[in-house]
N, C-alpha and C positions, 0 to 999 in steps of 0.2 A: 504493500500499499504505500509506504513512504516513499518508494522509488518512483511510483508513478506521480505521486505529488510532486516530488522534486521536478520531474517531467512538466507538471503543470505550472510550477513556478518558473521554470526555464521559458516557457513558452510566455508567461506574463511579462518576463524581464525583456523579452525580444518586442512584444508588443508596446511597452511602455517606453524603453530606452533605445532601442534600434529604430523603431518606427516612429520616433518624434511624438510620442504621447498620442497614440491613436484613439479614436472615439470609444464609448462604451460598448458598442455592437461588436468590436474586435475582440473585446474581453469575453462577451457573451458567446462568441464562436468558440473561443478556447475552450471555455467552459463546456459549451455543448459536446466538443469532440472528447473530452475527458470522461463526461457522465454518459456518453454513448457508445464509446468503444474502448475505455479503460477500466471505468468504474465496476463494470460488472464481471470482468475477468481476473480481478485481484484476488489473491488467495484468501484473504480475511476482509472483513467488514470492519469499516472504522468505528472504534469504541465509543466515540464522542458524538453528541448532538448539540449543533448540527455536525455533519461530517466535515473534514477538513476541506473539501472542496467548495461545499456550501457556505463554511466559515470564511473562506478566502473572497467568494464572490460578495458575501454580506460586507465584508471589510472595504472592498473596493467600491461597493455602492455609497458605504457610509462615510468613507474619510477619503483624504487625498492619497496620490498614488504611493508616496513615499511612506506614509503611516500605515497604509494597507498592508505594503510589502513587510514591514517590521511585524505587524499583527500576524500576519500569515506564516511568517518564519517562527515566531514565538509559538504558534500553535503546531506546527510541525515538530517543533523541539519537544513540546509538552504531550503530544498525542500518545494515549495509552499509558502515560506514567503517572505514579503517585495517585491512584484512583481515589484515595481517602479524602482528598482534597476538593472533590466535586461532588454536587449531589447526584443521587441516581434517579433516573426517571424510567417509566416502561413506555417504550415508543414502538406502536405496531407490534407488541408482544416481544420486543426484545430490550434488554437492559442496557441503557446508555448513560454516559457521564455527561451531565448539562454543562456546557461550557459555550456561552453566546457573545456574539460582538457586541450587539446592542442589547442592554439588559431591560428587562420588563417584568411585570408581575406574571405575565402568562409564560414566561421562560423559568420562573422559578419553582423551587419547590412549594407546595401548600404550607402556608405557615402554621396552621393549625390542622391536625388530623381530620379528615372528614367524619361525620358522624351522622347517626339516623336521625332524621327529622320528623318530628310529630306535630300534629295539628294543636290549635290552642282551642279549648272549650270553656264555656261559661259554667257556672254552677248550676244554672237553670239550662238544660239543652235547648238549643235552637234548632228545630226541625229543619228548617230552609238550609242550614249549613252541615247538615250531617254527611252528605254525599261528598261535598268539599273536603270535610275533615278525614273521610274514610279514604279518598284519593292520596292525601298527603300521607296519612299513615301507611299507606301501602307502596308508597313511593312512586305513585303515577303522577308527577308532578306537573307535565305538559298537560294532563287531561284535567288536573285541578285548575290550571289557568283558564282553560275553556269553562269549566264550571262557573268559576270566578265571573267571568264576562257575563254568563248567562243570568246569573244572580242579579248582578249589578244592573243589566238593562231591564229586567222583568221586575226589578224593584221588590222582590219577594224575599226580604230578610227582615229580621228584628234589630240587628246590631252591625251598623256599618262598621264600627270598631274592630270587633272580631273578623268580620269580612276581610278587611283590610291586613291584619295582623296574619291570617292565614295566607292571604294573597302573597305577602312579603315571602312567608316561610315556602310557598312554592317556588318563588322566583330563586330563593337561596338554594332549593334542591336542582335547580338547572343551572346554577352558578352564573345567574343573570343579575349580578350585583349593579351593573349601571342603570338597569331598568328599576330596581328599587330606589335608587337615588332620583332617576328623573321623574318617576310617578310620584315620590313625595314632594317633590319640589313644584310640579306641575299639575297634579291631577287630584291630590288629596285634599278632601274639604278643609277648610280653613280651622274649624274646631278641633280636628283631630291632628293639626300639625304640632301641636304641643304635648301629645299624647307620649308618656315616657317610653313605653313598649314600641311604640312604631319609631320613635327616634333612636332607640338603642340599635334597631334593626338597620336604619340608615347609617349609624355609626360603624356597625359591623361590616356593612357593605363595603363603606371606605377602607375599612381594615383589610378586607379579603383581597381589595385591589392594590395593596401595599401602601396606601396613602395615610399613614399613621398619624401625621398631624393634623389632617382633616378629620380623622375619627376622633380625636381629642377635643377639637373644635365643637364638633356635634354634641358629644357627651359632657362637655363642661356647661351647658345650659342650667344643670341641676347643681345646686350649692353642695358641698362635701356633707355626706351624712344623709341627706334627704332621701336619697333612692339608692339602696346597697348594690342591686344589679348595676347601676350606672357606675358606682365605685369599682365593682369588680372589673368591669371592662375598662374603666379609665385605668385602673393599674395594669392590665395587660396592654393597651395601646401606649401609655407611657413608657413601658419597658421596651416595646419593640422600636420606639422612636428614641432610644437611648437616654431617656430621662429618668433615671432611676430613683433620685429623690423624690420626684413627683409621684411615682408609681409606688413607692412605700408609704407616702401620704395618703393617697387613694385607700391602699389596702388597710391602713391604720383606721379608717372609718367604719370598718366592717365588724359586726358582732359575732361572738363566738357562736351564737344560735343560728347564723345565717346559713342557708341550705348548702352552699357551696364554700364555707368556711375551710373545709379540708383543703380544697383547691388554692385558696388565698394563703394558707400556711406554707402549702408546698411552694408556690410562686413566689414569695417572700425569700425563702432559701435561693431560689434560683437567682433573683435579682441580686443578692448580696454577692452571689458567686460572679455574676456579670460585673458588678462594681470592682471586685478583686482581680479581674483578668489582666494579665500583662500582654502587651502587644509588640509586634515588631515594627521597625521603623522603616517605612518604605524609602526615604531618603538614604538610609545607610545601605539598603539593596541596591539602590541606583549606582552609589560611589563604588561598590564592590564589585558591581556589574562591569566596571573598567576592565576588570580581569573576566575574560569570557567564561559565562557561566557562574560567576561570583554570587550574583543577586540570587540565583536560584538555589545554590547551595546554603545561603544564609536563611532563606525561607523554608529550607526542608525538602526541596525538590531535588534530591541527591542525584537520580538517574538523569533528569532533565539538564542539571548543571554540568555533569560530566559529558553528556553529549553534545551541549553547546560549546564547551572548552575543546572537543576533538573535532567537530565539524567546522567551527570556525577556524581553528589551526590548520587543518587540512586545506580548506578553501584558500586561507591566506598564503599557505606554501605553495599552493598550486598557481597561484597569481605570480608569486615572486619567480618561480622557476620559470613560468611561461615568458615573461618579460626578459628574464636572464638568458633564455634561448633565442630571443627574437619573436616569439609567437604572441604579438601584441593583442590579436583578437581573442585568443583564449585567456589571455592575460586580463584584460579588461572585463570579460565577462565573468571569470573567477572572482576578480575584485569586487564585482557588483554582488555577486552571491555573498562574498566573505562581510562586505560591508552591511548588506541587508540581515544577514543572521547574526552579526555583532550587535547590529541596533536593536534588533528584536530580542536578542538576548537582555540587554540593558532594560529596556522597557518592559519586557517580559518577567525580570526579576523584580521590579518595582510592583508590577501587576500581581506577582506571586506572593508578596508580602502582604499586600492589601488583601488578597484572596484569602490567605490564611488568617488573617485577623477577622474578617467577615464570617470564615467559616466557624471559628471559634465561637463568636458571638451567636450565630445562627444556630449552631448546635445546641447552645444551651437555651436559647429561646423557644426552640422546637419542642422543649419538654415541659414548657409551660402549660398549664391547664385552663381551659375554658369551655363552658357548655354554650353552644349557640342556640340551645333550645330553651 
């Protein structure tokens, strides 16, 4: 696989350096050749998601030529090494290591493990909402959305509040978090906009989207200690936003008889561990990267560090010997590769340090407990 990808990078270098920075269509043609004629015949599949070729194309689409080459070189050096530093995801039935050029909530691990969602019922059963509740309880969330709209249009319901709470739960079951936020802002009746349970679902939706500060803003509408479910969620959201003191203050408002007091005690321990974490310094990784692979080694990417040192050294030696024997063409090409992998090694070492720091934090955060029911 790596040999094929080196060919891919070689083709990229010709497109951008020999052909005077050709248009994007040329890059796409090289990518198509690799995907159509090389990708399927390689002996093993790329263990990363996205694959190295897709990663390279994303880098060239998102960044300038030189940065994209450095990013691609860094990925080639890291491919398949140090698995424990990447979150694992299942893609089309295969286990992959998640490593994206452009980060986003849809490319990250679920912050909280998925859980079974149940409908909300009042103490006095509302017959008009029985089917809606049953659909949610049995996991038929799309069908529950259809039933919600049928009930809303017919007007056959006793409690609009219960109807909307269950509507939000059905949307959560479909991971339609943006729709929860949009509906709350544009379609929810004014008298329900201040309802604490509905607002918590909006805050939870922002949380699921990775917008922890927005989640905190929504939940801060209630004074501390007024609504313990809000305090519980506030502690979680503040912790994910790295404001550990605020998280502990929110948890401090929760009484021992609260239904999820055991979650609060456990999360408090996690927050104290988060506050005590020690982190690598990306600047140090960058300085050590002056020595090929040094930044990777500092960040714990041992195999990648040695690979970077050996590959950069070999390419540099190839450039030197080529110029020494008068073969300037090969010397220039080897020099381009050497500089590309060298710059990729430096920037990659800095990213590796940041990645390890985030991994340590996210590993602890993922252990925090919270019920979305």
